[in-house]
Structures are given as C-alpha cells and as structure tokens.
C-alpha positions in Angstrom: -51.8 -21.7 -15.3 -51.2 -18.3 -13.6 -48.8 -15.6 -14.9 -45.4 -15.4 -13.4 -46.4 -11.9 -12.1 -49.5 -13.2 -10.2 -47.7 -13.1 -6.9 -46.7 -9.5 -5.8 -43.7 -9.1 -3.6 -44.6 -9.1 0.0 -43.2 -5.7 1.2 -45.0 -2.4 0.3 -43.1 -0.2 -2.0 -43.6 3.0 0.1 -42.4 1.2 3.3 -39.3 -0.1 1.5 -38.5 3.3 0.1 -38.6 4.9 3.5 -36.7 2.1 5.2 -34.0 2.2 2.5 -33.8 6.0 2.6 -33.4 6.0 6.4 -31.0 3.1 6.4 -28.8 5.0 3.9 -28.9 8.2 5.8 -27.5 6.4 8.8 -25.0 4.5 6.6 -23.8 7.9 5.3 -23.2 9.0 8.9 -21.5 5.7 9.5 -19.2 6.3 6.5 -18.3 9.7 7.9 -17.5 8.0 11.2 -15.3 5.4 9.5 -13.5 8.3 7.7 -13.1 9.9 11.1 -11.5 6.8 12.7 -9.1 6.5 9.8 -8.1 10.2 10.0 -7.8 9.9 13.8 -5.4 6.9 13.3 -3.4 9.0 10.8 -3.1 12.0 13.0 -3.0 10.5 16.5 -1.8 6.9 16.2 0.9 7.4 13.6 3.9 8.1 15.8 5.6 4.7 15.5 4.4 3.6 12.1 7.9 4.4 10.7 9.3 1.6 13.0 7.3 -1.2 11.3 8.9 -3.4 8.6 5.7 -4.0 6.6 2.9 -1.7 5.4 -0.2 -3.5 6.8 -0.9 -0.8 9.4 -0.5 1.9 6.8 -2.6 0.1 4.3 -5.3 -0.7 6.8 -5.5 3.0 7.8 -5.8 4.2 4.2 -8.3 1.4 3.4 -10.4 2.7 6.3 -10.4 6.3 5.0 -11.1 5.3 1.4 -13.9 2.9 2.6 -15.5 5.7 4.5 -15.5 7.9 1.5 -16.9 5.1 -0.7 -19.6 4.4 1.9 -20.7 8.0 1.7 -21.0 7.9 -2.1 -22.8 4.6 -2.1 -25.2 5.7 0.6 -26.0 8.9 -1.4 -26.6 6.7 -4.4 -28.9 4.5 -2.4 -30.9 7.5 -1.1 -31.3 8.8 -4.6 -32.3 5.4 -6.0 -34.9 4.8 -3.3 -36.4 8.3 -3.5 -36.6 8.4 -7.3 -37.6 4.7 -7.6 -34.7 4.3 -10.1 -34.1 0.6 -10.7 -30.7 1.1 -12.5 -29.5 3.2 -9.5 -30.7 0.5 -7.1 -28.9 -2.2 -9.1 -25.6 -0.2 -9.1 -26.0 0.5 -5.4 -26.6 -3.2 -4.7 -23.5 -4.3 -6.7 -21.2 -1.7 -5.2 -22.4 -2.3 -1.7 -22.0 -6.1 -2.2 -18.3 -5.7 -3.3 -17.6 -3.2 -0.5 -19.2 -5.5 2.1 -17.1 -8.4 0.9 -14.0 -6.3 0.8 -14.5 -5.0 4.4 -15.1 -8.5 5.7 -11.9 -9.7 4.1 -9.9 -6.8 5.4 -11.5 -6.9 8.9 -10.9 -10.6 9.4 -7.4 -10.5 8.0 -6.4 -7.5 10.2 -8.0 -9.2 13.3 -6.0 -12.5 12.6 -2.8 -10.6 11.8 -2.9 -8.8 15.2 -2.3 -12.2 16.9 1.1 -12.5 15.3 2.1 -8.8 15.7 4.3 -9.5 18.7 6.6 -12.0 16.8 6.6 -9.8 13.7 7.6 -6.7 15.8 10.4 -8.5 17.6 11.9 -9.5 14.3 11.2 -6.2 12.7 12.6 -4.0 15.6 15.7 -6.1 15.9 16.5 -5.6 12.2 15.7 -1.9 12.1 17.5 -1.0 15.3 20.6 -2.9 14.3 20.7 -1.3 10.8 19.2 2.2 11.4 19.4 3.5 15.0 21.8 6.5 15.3 23.0 6.2 11.7 23.4 9.0 9.2 20.2 9.7 7.3 18.0 7.9 9.9 17.2 10.9 12.1 13.4 10.3 11.8 13.7 6.6 12.8 16.1 7.5 15.7 13.9 10.2 17.1 10.8 7.9 16.8 12.6 5.1 18.6 13.9 7.5 21.3 10.3 8.7 21.9 9.1 5.1 22.0 11.6 4.2 24.7 10.6 7.2 26.8 6.9 6.6 26.4 6.9 2.9 27.1 9.9 3.0 29.6 11.8 0.3 27.6 15.1 -0.2 25.9 15.9 -2.0 22.6 13.6 -4.6 21.0 13.7 -7.7 23.2 16.1 -6.0 25.8 18.7 -3.3 26.2 21.4 -5.8 25.0 20.1 -5.4 21.4 22.2 -2.3 21.2 25.5 -4.3 21.6 24.9 -5.6 18.0 23.7 -2.2 16.7 25.7 -0.5 13.9 25.5 2.7 16.1 27.6 0.8 18.7 29.8 -1.3 16.4 30.8 1.8 14.3 31.8 3.7 17.4 29.2 6.4 17.2 27.9 5.4 20.6 31.2 6.1 22.3 31.2 4.5 25.8 27.4 4.5 26.0 25.8 1.1 26.7 22.5 2.2 25.2 20.9 5.5 24.1 20.2 8.1 26.8 16.4 7.7 26.1 16.8 4.3 27.9 17.6 6.0 31.2 15.1 6.0 34.0 16.2 9.6 34.7 17.4 11.0 31.3 20.4 13.2 31.0 23.5 13.5 28.7 25.6 10.3 28.9 23.3 8.9 31.6 23.4 5.4 29.9 27.1 4.8 30.4 26.2 2.5 33.3 23.9 -0.3 32.2 22.8 -1.3 35.7 19.0 -2.0 36.0 18.7 0.8 38.5 19.9 3.2 35.9 18.5 2.1 32.5 15.4 0.1 31.5 16.3 -3.5 30.7 12.9 -4.6 29.3 12.5 -4.4 25.5 9.9 -2.3 23.7 8.2 -5.2 21.8 5.5 -5.9 24.3 4.4 -2.3 24.7 4.5 -1.5 21.0 2.7 -4.8 20.2 -0.1 -3.9 22.5 -0.2 -0.4 21.0 -0.6 -1.7 17.4 -2.6 -4.8 18.3 -5.2 -2.7 20.1 -5.7 -0.3 17.3 -5.7 -3.1 14.6 -8.5 -4.7 16.7 -10.5 -1.5 16.4 -9.9 -1.3 12.6 -10.9 -4.9 12.2 -14.0 -4.6 14.4 -15.1 -1.4 12.5 -14.7 -3.1 9.1 -16.7 -6.2 10.2 -19.4 -4.2 12.0 -20.0 -1.9 9.0 -20.1 -4.9 6.7 -22.7 -6.6 8.9 -24.9 -3.5 8.9 -24.5 -3.2 5.1 -26.2 -6.7 4.7 -29.5 -5.0 5.6 -28.9 -2.5 2.8 -28.4 -5.3 0.4 -31.7 -6.9 1.5 -33.7 -3.7 1.4 -32.4 -2.6 -2.0 -33.0 -5.9 -3.7 -36.5 -6.1 -2.2 -37.3 -2.6 -3.6 -35.7 -3.4 -6.9 -37.8 -6.6 -7.3 -41.0 -4.7 -6.2 -40.3 -1.9 -8.8 -39.6 -4.5 -11.5 -42.9 -6.3 -10.6 -44.9 -3.1 -10.9 -43.3 -2.2 -14.2 -44.1 -5.7 -15.7 -47.5 -6.1 -14.1 -50.2 -6.3 -16.8 -53.0 -3.7 -16.6 
C-alpha cells in the first residue's frame, strides 16, 4: 500500500507563488479602491444622512472603509506568505480572507435587499422627523439639510407639501402665515411660500427623489461588497493550494 504522500499536489509551487502574489497585489489595489469609494461616500454623498431615522447608510459606509483597510492588510499578509513560503502566514491569510469574504457577502446582500424597502422607510422616517424637528430650536442642522434637499430635488415635505400642516414648526406658530418653508418655492424669496398654489410652491414630496438618491448609492455599496467577495474566492483557492503544496513538500520522505 502506498504512502499518503505518494500523490503530489497538481499545481507547481513556483506557479502558485507567483499567481498568489500577483492576485494579492491586485487585491491590495482593490482594497484601496474600496476605501476610496467609502471615503467618497463620506465626503460627497453625506449631505442628507442626518435626515435618516436609522444608521444603516452610515454603518454601510464605515464598513466599506474598514473593509478596504482590512483587505489591504490581508493582501500584504498574503504577498508575504506567498513570497516567503510561510505556511502559518498562509493559514492566517486564508482564515481572515474567508471571514472577510463571508462578511462582505452578508453585508452586500443585506444592503441590496434593504434598498428595495428604502422608499417606505424614508416616507415614515421623513414624516416623523419633519413633524418633530423642522424649524425647531436646536435643530438647525436638520432644518438646513432639509431646506437644501427641497431646493435640490424641487420638492416639498415628505409625501407632499401638506405634511407641514402637522409640523411642530407650524403648530407652534413659528411658521407665521407661511404654508411651507420658503425652500419649497419655485422662485425662492422671503415669505414666498405664503401662497400654496402649485404655480408657486412644489407640491410633490421629497421621498421619491431621496429614495432614488440613497437606493442608487446603496446598490453601489452592495455590488462592490459582493464583487470583492467573489474575487476573494480565488485568493482562498490559491492560498489553500499553496499551503497544501508546501505541507506536502515538508512531509515528503527523502
């Protein structure tokens, strides 16, 4: 009966080393790209994050940045393990990459599914936050963000301009005789929203525009997570092949 080491792994060790090294070099670049997308979201797509009721968008963005940093570290570890033929390094690399890959798949799929319900969530959320916060003392950041939202998307309120009739800003008398904020006006000026005729102010709510804004970017975050996880599967295959080959050579009788 032959030894359990009679059959050598099929891939050449030198070829595996170079493939894994090159793969991790590109994975490192990918990690930098993921960090870049996260930072871009933080700097350029953060204007209306304060309007949301939950933290999924915030968490997703920070997960993206942290994942990019972890990918860079793991890729560097994989490059070192492949170059030095260090089995322990390769095993650690495989384990970390496996957990990272699974985590990215879960986050990517969850974010992609969540984006389908973002419209309903936003309508509920914006109604609650407008009613409680708009124009009130201590809510300057929220008020300014919502004014900017209404100007940008040419909308008024959450579902419609009528949402402001239930708003604390209106009920408390802070609004005076305004039917809605001046940022709802088609041609903005002081006290332009006294008249609520559709020729004067926007009647359409902001939910659809904001939902498309967040839904589109959540789709990018989800797609990036799933795509990176898919690519990392090749790293798992190459690293375990190299590990098995190195283990075979170490145990091969001379």
